[in-house]
MARDOZA-582418 format. One record per residue (C-alpha): y, z, x; residue in three letters. Coordinates in steps of 0.1 Angstrom, whole numbers, padded with zeros to 4 digits, always signed. Example, Ala and Ser with C-alpha at 12.3 -4.5 7.8 and 13.67 -1.06 7.14 Angstrom:
BEGIN
-0045+0078+0123Ala-0011+0071+0137Ser
# end
This chain:
BEGIN
+0145-0603+0846Met+0170-0619+0863Ser+0187-0653+0876Lys+0204-0630+0904Leu+0190-0613+0933His+0156-0633+0937Ile+0144-0622+0973Leu+0128-0649+0998Glu+0094-0649+1006Asp+0100-0631+1042Asn+0127-0606+1026Glu+0095-0596+0999Val+0068-0595+1026Lys+0094-0568+1046Lys+0102-0548+1014Leu+0066-0547+0999Arg+0039-0564+1021Pro+0014-0553+0997Asp+0032-0573+0964Val+0026-0605+0951Ala+0057-0626+0945Tyr+0068-0652+0922Lys+0098-0668+0903Val+0086-0679+0869Glu+0118-0701+0851Asp+0110-0687+0816Leu+0137-0723+0804Ser+0116-0751+0825Ser+0080-0742+0810His+0064-0753+0777Pro+0062-0737+0745Asp+0021-0735+0755Gln+0024-0722+0788Tyr+0047-0698+0777Met+0022-0685+0746Lys-0003-0684+0773Ile+0021-0660+0798Leu+0032-0638+0768Phe-0007-0630+0755Lys-0018-0622+0792Glu+0015-0600+0795Leu+0007-0583+0758Asp-0030-0580+0771Ser-0020-0557+0803Arg+0002-0540+0784Leu-0023-0529+0762Arg-0048-0520+0790Asp-0022-0502+0810Lys-0024-0524+0838Thr+0012-0530+0833Phe+0035-0497+0823Val+0065-0508+0811Pro+0095-0486+0822Pro+0109-0458+0805Pro+0133-0463+0779Gln+0166-0443+0763Arg+0167-0462+0726Val+0202-0459+0708Phe+0211-0476+0673Asp+0236-0507+0680Val+0258-0486+0655Val+0262-0460+0686Asp+0270-0485+0711Ile+0302-0465+0720Arg+0274-0430+0732Ser+0245-0459+0747Ala+0276-0474+0770Ile+0284-0441+0778Arg+0255-0430+0787Tyr+0246-0463+0811Leu+0282-0455+0823Gln+0272-0422+0835Glu+0242-0428+0851Ala+0219-0408+0833Lys+0194-0433+0823His+0162-0439+0843Ile+0142-0472+0833Gly+0161-0489+0806Lys+0187-0479+0782Val+0181-0499+0744Val+0201-0506+0718Leu+0177-0513+0681Lys+0188-0536+0657Tyr+0188-0527+0620Pro+0154-0540+0605Glu+0151-0566+0573Pro+0144-0540+0541Asn+0131-0560+0512Ala+0145-0543+0474Gln+0111-0537+0456Leu+0130-0557+0420His+0152-0581+0434Asn+0153-0607+0460Ser+0181-0588+0477His+0174-0582+0516Ile+0197-0555+0530Ser+0192-0541+0569Leu+0185-0509+0573Thr+0181-0486+0613Phe+0146-0469+0604Lys+0145-0439+0626Leu+0107-0435+0622Leu+0073-0463+0623Ser+0055-0468+0593Ala+0030-0476+0614Ser+0026-0440+0637Ala+0018-0403+0636Thr+0040-0377+0644Tyr+0027-0344+0655Val+0046-0311+0642Ile+0035-0281+0655Thr+0040-0244+0636Gly+0043-0272+0607Gly+0019-0254+0580Cys+0047-0237+0565Gly+0088-0225+0568Gly+0112-0247+0592Ile+0079-0271+0600Gly+0064-0284+0568Phe+0106-0291+0553Glu+0107-0316+0587Val+0074-0329+0578Gly+0086-0338+0546Lys+0119-0350+0556Trp+0101-0373+0585Met+0078-0389+0555Leu+0110-0396+0532Lys+0125-0413+0565Asn+0097-0440+0567Gly+0068-0416+0589Ala+0038-0433+0582Gly+0014-0403+0590His+0024-0371+0593Val+0002-0342+0611Val+0012-0306+0603Leu-0004-0280+0628Val-0005-0244+0625Gly-0027-0212+0632Arg-0033-0210+0602Arg-0036-0225+0571Ser-0007-0234+0544Pro+0002-0207+0519Glu-0005-0213+0484Cys+0028-0228+0475Arg+0030-0248+0503Val-0009-0263+0497Met+0001-0272+0457Arg+0033-0291+0478Glu+0010-0311+0500Ile-0011-0320+0473Glu+0013-0329+0453Gln+0030-0353+0487Ile-0010-0366+0486Arg-0010-0377+0453Ser+0023-0392+0448Ser+0021-0428+0443Ser+0061-0434+0456Glu+0047-0417+0494Thr+0035-0441+0513Glu+0028-0422+0539Gly+0000-0395+0551Val+0000-0359+0554Leu-0029-0345+0577Ser-0033-0304+0582Ile-0047-0295+0618Ser-0056-0257+0618Gln-0055-0242+0654Gly-0037-0226+0686Asp-0017-0253+0703Ile-0012-0223+0730Gly-0048-0234+0737Asp-0051-0266+0758Met-0093-0272+0749Ser-0078-0273+0717Tyr-0047-0296+0717Cys-0071-0322+0734Glu-0095-0320+0702Lys-0063-0327+0685Leu-0047-0359+0700Phe-0089-0372+0704Ser-0090-0364+0668Trp-0057-0385+0660Ile-0071-0415+0679Glu-0106-0412+0666Thr-0093-0411+0628Lys-0064-0430+0629Trp-0069-0460+0657Pro-0039-0477+0644Thr-0012-0455+0645Met-0010-0441+0673Pro+0013-0410+0681Val+0048-0420+0685Arg+0065-0382+0681Gly+0060-0352+0687Val+0082-0319+0670Ile+0075-0285+0687His+0087-0261+0657Ala+0059-0232+0667Ala+0068-0198+0680Gly+0070-0163+0670Val+0088-0128+0678Leu+0079-0094+0690Ala+0115-0081+0693Asp+0120-0050+0714Gly+0146-0037+0733Val+0137-0040+0774Ile+0122-0009+0779Pro+0105-0009+0748Asn+0089-0048+0757Gln+0058-0050+0771Thr+0038-0075+0790Pro+0021-0084+0757Glu+0050-0087+0736Ser+0066-0113+0763Phe+0032-0132+0765Leu+0031-0131+0726Thr+0066-0150+0724Thr+0054-0173+0753Gln+0020-0190+0744His+0034-0209+0715Pro+0064-0218+0730Lys+0057-0224+0769Val+0022-0229+0767Arg+0022-0249+0736Gly+0055-0269+0750Gly+0034-0276+0784Trp+0001-0283+0767Asn+0019-0311+0747Leu+0038-0325+0780His+0006-0326+0796Gln-0011-0352+0770Leu+0015-0368+0760Thr+0035-0380+0793Lys+0014-0410+0795Asp+0020-0420+0760Ile+0048-0444+0746Asn+0064-0419+0731Leu+0098-0422+0710Glu+0106-0389+0703His+0097-0358+0719Phe+0113-0327+0705Val+0113-0290+0710Val+0131-0267+0686Phe+0146-0239+0709Ser+0171-0215+0698Ser+0205-0205+0705Val+0195-0174+0721Val+0193-0188+0749Ala+0224-0199+0753Leu+0241-0167+0741Leu+0211-0139+0745Gly+0208-0115+0713Ser+0198-0077+0715Pro+0160-0070+0717Gly+0153-0105+0722Gln+0149-0111+0760Ser+0116-0122+0753Asn+0125-0147+0728His+0152-0163+0755Ala+0132-0167+0778Leu+0103-0181+0762Ala+0135-0210+0743Asn+0150-0213+0779Ala+0115-0228+0793Phe+0113-0254+0765Leu+0154-0263+0777Asp+0136-0265+0813Gly+0109-0284+0800Leu+0130-0312+0784Val+0154-0319+0817Asn+0125-0320+0841Tyr+0107-0345+0810Arg+0142-0361+0813Gln+0143-0361+0854Ser+0109-0382+0850Leu+0120-0412+0830Gly+0101-0390+0797Leu+0119-0388+0758Pro+0128-0355+0751Ala+0154-0331+0732Thr+0160-0297+0730Thr+0177-0280+0700Ile+0188-0247+0707Asn+0187-0236+0664Trp+0217-0211+0650Gly+0201-0194+0612Gln+0184-0209+0590Trp+0193-0197+0560Gly+0171-0208+0536Glu+0136-0211+0554Thr+0115-0197+0584Gly+0113-0162+0599Val+0152-0160+0597Ala+0159-0166+0567Ala+0176-0141+0541Gly+0186-0111+0576Lys+0215-0109+0591Val+0216-0120+0626Val+0243-0108+0653Asn+0271-0132+0661Met+0260-0160+0634Val+0261-0177+0600Lys+0229-0193+0580Pro+0228-0229+0573Phe+0212-0247+0542Ser+0183-0265+0552Thr+0198-0299+0541Lys+0223-0290+0570Ala+0194-0287+0596Gly+0180-0313+0585Leu+0213-0334+0590Lys+0218-0319+0625Ala+0176-0331+0634Leu+0185-0366+0622Glu+0219-0371+0644Tyr+0198-0350+0673Ser+0174-0382+0671Leu+0199-0408+0661Lys+0223-0397+0692Ser+0205-0402+0714Gly+0216-0367+0730Val+0193-0345+0748Ser+0206-0314+0743His+0223-0302+0711Val+0232-0266+0694Ser+0234-0263+0660Pro+0250-0231+0649Val+0276-0217+0626Asp+0289-0190+0650Ile+0309-0163+0631Asp+0341-0159+0644Ile+0351-0126+0632Asp+0316-0109+0642Ala+0322-0123+0677Leu+0357-0108+0678Gly+0339-0077+0670Asn+0312-0078+0690Ser+0305-0051+0724Met+0297-0082+0738Leu+0330-0105+0734Ala+0341-0100+0764Pro+0311-0109+0785Trp+0305-0137+0757Leu+0339-0151+0762Thr+0339-0154+0799Thr+0305-0170+0795Tyr+0314-0194+0774Leu+0345-0203+0793Glu+0323-0204+0826Asn+0304-0232+0808Ile+0333-0256+0796Met+0345-0250+0832Asn+0313-0261+0847Ser+0313-0291+0823Gly+0343-0303+0837Arg+0349-0323+0874Asn+0376-0306+0880Thr+0380-0325+0912Arg+0387-0356+0890Arg+0411-0337+0867Asn+0429-0323+0893Ser+0432-0357+0910Asn+0442-0376+0877Val+0468-0347+0872Ser+0479-0352+0910Lys+0480-0389+0915Trp+0501-0397+0874Glu+0526-0370+0879Ser+0532-0378+0916Asp+0533-0417+0909Ser+0571-0419+0916Asp+0564-0403+0947Ser+0534-0431+0955Leu+0559-0460+0941Trp+0590-0444+0969Tyr+0562-0444+0996Lys+0554-0481+0992Leu+0595-0488+0989Lys+0599-0472+1023Val+0573-0480+1044Cys+0587-0515+1050Gly+0570-0546+1041Asp+0539-0549+1066Ser+0500-0549+1054Asn+0493-0520+1073Glu+0521-0496+1060Gly+0514-0506+1024Arg+0479-0505+1031Tyr+0483-0467+1046Gly+0495-0460+1012Val+0479-0473+0988Ala+0442-0466+1007Lys+0444-0430+0997Pro+0455-0432+0962Tyr+0426-0457+0951Val+0398-0437+0967Ala+0413-0405+0948Arg+0404-0431+0917Ile+0373-0438+0925Ile+0361-0405+0939Glu+0369-0393+0906Gly+0349-0424+0883Leu+0316-0415+0908Leu+0326-0379+0900Lys+0318-0376+0942Leu+0318-0340+0957Asp+0327-0352+0989Asp+0354-0382+0999Glu+0349-0413+0999Leu+0340-0424+1034Leu+0354-0455+1049Pro+0328-0481+1049Asn+0310-0471+1018Glu+0295-0499+0998Ser+0310-0487+0960Leu+0275-0503+0948Gln+0254-0477+0962Asp+0275-0450+0953Leu+0269-0460+0916Gly+0300-0480+0910Leu+0289-0508+0880Asp+0315-0533+0857Ser+0320-0506+0827Leu+0334-0485+0857Met+0352-0516+0877Met+0372-0518+0841Ile+0383-0482+0842Glu+0397-0483+0872Met+0413-0511+0869Lys+0432-0495+0840Asn+0437-0464+0858Ala+0453-0485+0886Leu
# end
């Protein structure tokens, strides 16, 4: 959708001889024609003749993160800013604007949702606008949880619907039946989000680990995560969130199988993003009030409250960040741990790998050597060739830093082809 870069017929035939190309200037057509055009477009989108490009959605208040994400060229498809929607108060005519994190006309599936953390997430989603939440678990909810579910269902203040499905998320046949059941029973509330919170522990030091103990932890997380990916990759999801663990990042004695299973989920998120699909992984620390680690002493971390955990989840969904780790590190315990020397080096390597060392070194070099630059320009004389020879490498280094190039910029390379956009142009101008 643009009035720039309109192709000629011969250009289209050269690029894509199989494509019919027609230019539509929407501003020049009558309203009736526009209605017909958009009705046809709506029909093609609904029957999936046309597939919309992938989207990464940010709230408009988080526009800085959206621009930064766009500038770093991480996106595939479109970066979308979401504006608040009018929210009429019940007892007066005042209209306020609110950001709806979840849709009242959509279904959200939570695996591991029949108790513990998953159930707390389900309640939170209903409070934040979800129209329908399906709690998935291998076993039926405990009596206490079931009483709370019935109370939510009967509450006049709760507009959403809470459903339960009992089954094994690692079993593809069950997963297919689950999504078919949702589609059939709630046809007007399509699945728009998945929270994969299922998981089990089978701890043991490596000599005591067995293939069975590894499969125990991998079944719900690895197979379950992959099943959910396969069944939702063609669905227009808002959120695909996997609950990983800080163990996948830092390790933990006796939990090599748990670390492996969660590392797979982190990799799955990276894979989905490479396909332009929504995906977020959260490497959780210790939930202190619910879940399998509640009330336990966990090495090197401190527990956080359920309220803090849900706040971290909200941040993850709103920010558009694909990988976060809400964890309260116990610094004192970390310093006394036998893993401290290894962990310190490991964290330093991570921090260094996240930096563009070439860019940092280039910037510091040119900033500290600005006097030398001006001196060279002064002594080179007034010839254009001399001044060009001095300025060219300086500008090239700035561009290499902005584009994070591993190799030196070639003389005749197109900066647009390398990814230099208008925002980077402004940054380059400021640097110069």
